[in-house]
N, C-alpha and C positions, 0 to 999 in steps of 0.2 A: 732686539736691536744691540743687547749686550753681547750675544753671541757673534754677531757680524763685526761688531768692533773688535772682539777678540780675535776673531779670524784675520780682519786686515791688518791688526797690530803684528801678529805671527808673521804673516807674508811678508809685512815690511822689513821685519827682523831678520827673518832669512834671506832677504835680498842684501841688506845692510852688512851681514856677516859674511855673505857670499863674495862680497867684492874684495875686501882685503884677502880673504882666503884663495880666491882666484888668481890673484896677483903673486902670491907665494907658491901656489902650485906651479903657475905657468913658468916662473923662474926655476923651480926644481926640475922641471920637464924640459931644460934646455938640451940634453942630449938628444931627447925625442925630435925636437925642432930641428936640431942639425941633421939628425937621421933623415927626416921627412924632406927637407932641403936637398941633401945629397942624392938620396934614391929617386925623387920625383921631379926636381929642380923647380919646385914651388916655393917662392920666396917666403921662408918663415923666420929667417935671423936676419936682422939688419946689424948696421954698426952700433946701435943701441940696445940691441936685445931682441927679444921675441918680436916678431911683427903683430900688428893690431889685432889681427884676426886669430891669433894663437891665444891672446887675453880674453877676446870675445868668446871663443869655442870652450875654453875651460870654465869661465864664469857661467855660461849657459848650462854647460853639463852640471857644475855643482849645484847651481840654482834650481834647475829643474829636479835633479835628484832630491834636493832637499825639499822641495815643494811636494814631489811625490811621497816621500816619507811623512811630512807633516799631513798631507789628504788621507793617508791611510790610518794615521794614528787619529785624526780625528773622527774618521767614519768607525772606526772601531769603539772609540769611546761613545758614540752616538748609538751605535747598535748595542753596547752593553747597559747604557742608560735607558734604552727603550724596552730591554728585556727585564729590567727591575721593576 
């Protein structure tokens, strides 16, 4: 039970940290969003900044990447403790 609670806590922390990080990275990628809109015509920049899908895409990539790293680290720890 303690392991499961630890895993859930870590996932929640990753998601909470990914949200503000995603906002900052999305804003830093303004030149990319402008290029995407200019080259494809797909609405990426509005009068108030990047479109919602830009925030969602960046948040998703950061969250999934972070969760993948967390999963790999947890599996390595489990395999290391199983060997000893």
